[in-house]
C-alpha positions in Angstrom: 125.0 140.3 45.3 123.8 140.9 48.8 121.9 138.4 50.9 118.4 139.2 51.9 117.4 139.1 55.5 115.3 136.0 54.9 118.4 134.0 53.9 119.5 134.1 57.6 116.0 133.2 59.0 115.9 129.8 60.6 113.9 127.2 58.8 110.9 126.0 60.7 111.0 122.5 62.1 114.2 121.0 60.8 114.5 117.2 61.3 118.3 117.3 61.0 118.6 120.1 63.6 116.2 118.3 66.0 118.2 115.1 65.6 121.5 117.0 66.4 119.9 118.4 69.5 118.5 114.9 70.4 121.8 113.1 70.1 123.6 115.8 72.0 121.0 115.5 74.8 121.4 111.7 74.7 125.2 112.0 75.1 124.7 114.5 77.9 122.4 112.2 79.9 124.5 109.1 79.3 127.5 111.0 80.8 125.4 111.4 83.9 125.8 107.6 84.5 122.2 107.0 83.6 122.7 103.4 82.6 124.0 102.4 86.1 120.4 101.5 86.7 120.8 98.5 84.3 123.2 96.9 86.8 120.6 97.3 89.5 117.9 95.9 87.2 120.0 92.9 86.4 120.5 92.1 90.1 116.7 92.5 90.7 115.7 90.2 87.8 118.4 87.5 88.7 117.3 87.6 92.3 113.6 87.2 91.4 114.5 84.3 89.1 116.3 82.5 91.9 113.5 82.8 94.5 112.3 79.4 95.7 109.4 80.2 98.1 107.3 77.1 97.4 106.2 78.7 94.1 104.5 76.6 91.4 106.2 76.7 88.0 103.8 79.3 86.7 104.2 81.4 89.8 108.0 81.5 89.4 107.7 82.8 85.9 104.9 85.3 87.0 107.2 86.7 89.7 109.9 87.3 87.2 107.5 89.0 84.8 106.0 91.2 87.5 109.3 92.2 89.0 110.9 93.0 85.7 108.0 95.0 84.3 107.7 96.8 87.7 111.4 97.7 87.7 111.2 99.0 84.1 108.2 101.2 85.0 109.8 102.7 88.0 113.0 103.5 86.1 111.1 104.9 83.1 108.8 107.3 85.0 111.5 108.4 87.5 113.9 109.2 84.7 111.3 110.9 82.5 110.6 113.4 85.3 114.1 113.9 86.7 116.0 114.0 83.4 113.6 116.3 81.7 113.4 118.6 84.8 117.1 119.4 84.7 117.6 119.9 81.0 116.5 123.6 80.6 117.9 124.8 83.9 121.3 123.1 83.2 121.5 124.6 79.7 120.7 128.0 81.2 123.3 127.5 84.0 126.0 126.4 81.5 124.9 129.1 79.0 124.5 126.4 76.4 120.9 127.6 75.8 122.1 131.1 74.7 124.6 129.6 72.3 121.9 127.3 70.8 119.3 129.9 70.4 121.8 132.4 68.9 122.5 130.0 65.9 119.6 130.8 65.4 117.6 127.7 66.3 113.8 127.9 66.6 112.6 127.3 70.2 110.2 124.6 69.0 113.1 122.7 67.5 115.1 123.1 70.7 112.2 121.7 72.9 111.5 118.8 70.5 115.2 117.9 70.3 115.6 117.9 74.1 112.4 115.8 74.6 113.5 113.4 71.8 116.9 113.0 73.5 115.2 112.0 76.8 113.0 109.5 75.0 116.0 108.0 73.2 117.7 107.3 76.5 114.5 105.8 77.9 114.0 103.7 74.8 117.6 102.5 74.8 117.4 101.5 78.5 114.1 99.7 78.0 115.4 97.7 75.0 118.4 96.7 77.0 116.3 95.7 80.0 113.8 93.8 77.8 116.6 91.9 76.2 118.1 90.9 79.6 114.7 90.1 81.0 113.7 87.9 78.0 116.9 85.9 78.1 116.6 85.2 81.9 112.9 84.4 81.5 113.6 82.1 78.5 116.3 80.0 80.4 114.1 79.9 83.5 111.2 78.7 81.4 113.4 76.0 79.7 114.7 74.9 83.1 111.2 74.6 84.6 109.7 72.8 81.6 112.7 70.3 81.7 112.2 69.7 85.4 108.4 69.3 85.1 108.7 66.9 82.2 111.2 64.8 84.1 108.8 64.6 87.0 105.7 63.8 85.0 107.5 61.3 82.7 108.6 59.3 85.7 105.0 59.1 87.0 102.8 56.8 84.8 99.6 58.5 85.9 100.5 61.5 83.7 99.5 61.1 80.1 101.0 62.7 77.0 98.0 65.1 77.0 98.8 66.1 80.6 102.4 66.8 79.8 101.4 68.9 76.7 98.9 70.9 78.8 101.5 71.5 81.4 104.0 72.8 78.8 101.4 75.0 77.3 100.5 76.5 80.7 104.1 77.2 81.6 104.9 78.6 78.1 102.1 81.1 78.5 104.2 82.9 81.1 107.5 82.8 79.0 108.8 85.4 76.6 106.0 86.4 74.1 104.7 89.3 72.1 102.6 90.5 75.1 105.8 91.3 77.0 106.9 93.6 74.2 103.5 95.3 74.4 104.1 95.8 78.1 107.4 97.5 77.4 105.8 99.7 74.8 103.1 100.7 77.3 105.9 101.6 79.8 107.6 103.7 77.1 104.4 105.5 76.0 103.6 106.3 79.6 107.0 107.7 80.3 107.0 109.7 77.0 103.8 111.5 78.0 105.2 112.1 81.5 108.4 113.5 80.0 106.3 115.9 77.8 104.4 117.0 80.9 107.7 117.6 82.8 109.0 119.6 79.8 105.9 121.8 79.8 106.2 122.4 83.6 110.0 123.2 83.3 109.3 126.0 80.8 107.8 128.1 83.6 109.2 126.5 86.7 111.6 128.4 88.9 113.7 125.3 89.6 114.3 121.7 88.8 112.9 120.7 92.2 109.7 122.5 91.5 109.3 120.8 88.1 109.9 117.4 89.7 107.3 118.0 92.4 104.6 119.3 90.1 105.2 116.6 87.5 105.0 113.9 90.2 101.7 115.4 91.5 100.3 115.4 88.0 101.5 111.8 87.6 99.7 110.7 90.7 96.5 112.6 89.9 96.6 111.1 86.4 96.2 107.6 87.9 92.9 108.7 89.6 91.5 110.1 86.4 88.4 108.0 86.3 87.7 108.6 90.0 87.9 112.3 89.5 85.7 112.2 86.4 83.1 110.1 88.2 83.1 112.4 91.3 83.2 115.9 89.8 81.5 115.3 86.4 79.0 112.6 87.1 78.2 112.3 90.8 78.9 115.9 91.9 75.7 117.8 92.2 77.3 121.1 92.6 77.0 124.2 90.5 78.2 124.9 87.0 81.6 126.2 88.2 82.4 123.0 90.1 81.6 120.8 87.1 83.5 123.1 84.8 86.7 122.8 86.9 86.2 119.1 87.1 86.0 118.8 83.4 89.0 121.1 82.9 91.1 119.1 85.3 90.5 115.8 83.5 91.2 117.5 80.2 94.5 119.1 81.3 95.9 116.1 83.2 96.6 113.0 81.1 94.9 109.7 82.0 98.0 107.6 82.9 95.8 104.7 83.9 95.2 103.8 80.3 98.8 102.7 80.0 98.6 100.3 83.0 98.5 97.0 81.2 101.5 95.4 82.8 99.5 93.7 85.6 97.4 91.9 83.0 100.5 90.9 81.0 102.2 89.6 84.1 99.2 87.4 84.7 99.6 85.9 81.2 96.6 87.6 79.7 96.6 88.5 76.0 96.5 92.2 75.1 94.3 93.0 72.1 96.1 94.9 69.3 93.3 97.5 69.2 94.2 98.5 72.8 97.9 99.0 71.8 96.8 101.1 68.8 94.5 103.2 71.1 97.3 103.7 73.6 99.7 104.8 70.9 97.3 107.2 69.4 96.5 108.8 72.8 100.2 109.0 73.7 100.9 110.8 70.4 98.0 113.2 71.0 99.3 114.0 74.5 102.9 114.5 73.2 101.7 116.9 70.5 99.5 118.9 73.0 102.1 119.2 75.7 104.9 120.0 73.2 102.7 122.8 71.8 102.0 124.1 75.3 105.7 124.0 76.1 106.4 126.0 72.9 103.7 128.6 73.8 105.2 129.1 77.3 108.8 129.0 76.1 108.4 131.2 73.0 108.4 134.6 74.7 110.5 133.7 77.7 113.4 136.0 78.3 116.8 134.6 79.3 
């Protein structure tokens, strides 16, 4: 019995094939000494926790939260751009891409696998940084509360209610669920940025070009509302001007919606519906830019 030609046709969207590509990409990026940043992060957080610049107890914890979330954000978006930008060019240079696509592997599976590998590295790094950050913040909170309680107990003018209020105020800046929401927001933002960089890399002439264009899109995405207000609402120009204004805000993701770390650092509570909205928008952007990448990559000759 002979096999029909369809027996050799690649199945569309194979989870196992995508996972194989993702883990291979993860290993490839880890071998590039990606996690050396964790050592730098640890030094930054420990240094922030030992600063004694006449801070109040709450300010000490707030500095640690701000510094840690800021370092996480910088790592995530830098890695999302740089790592994604080099994947396709490096596979072409090493001729790995030709081997993969000759299996045969659908190009959509290849792109999703590569993007998933980048996101796995970012997620792993963020989890490790969050764990380190939480431990340091917990012990710092415990130390501050112990010190404050000793001070207030020795002073008879402080009542039990005063001590309880002080503990509650300090605890509001310790490890909590909102910090986890902040890390999730950092991950979602970097995931969208990685998808953007993937789309750019499918037509870019070099990794440097991908990095530059992705960085420009990243910056413009933080002024999304300003552009919308100027070109769509305030601009009294012609139809063409308004059309390009609307097109720009549709094409470029609104990265500002993921910026909740400042509120979290200040001890504010993030509502669950906002996290749900962010997650849904991030998923929408991921789907759109992955499909754009596939469209640009589908007919590309190598």
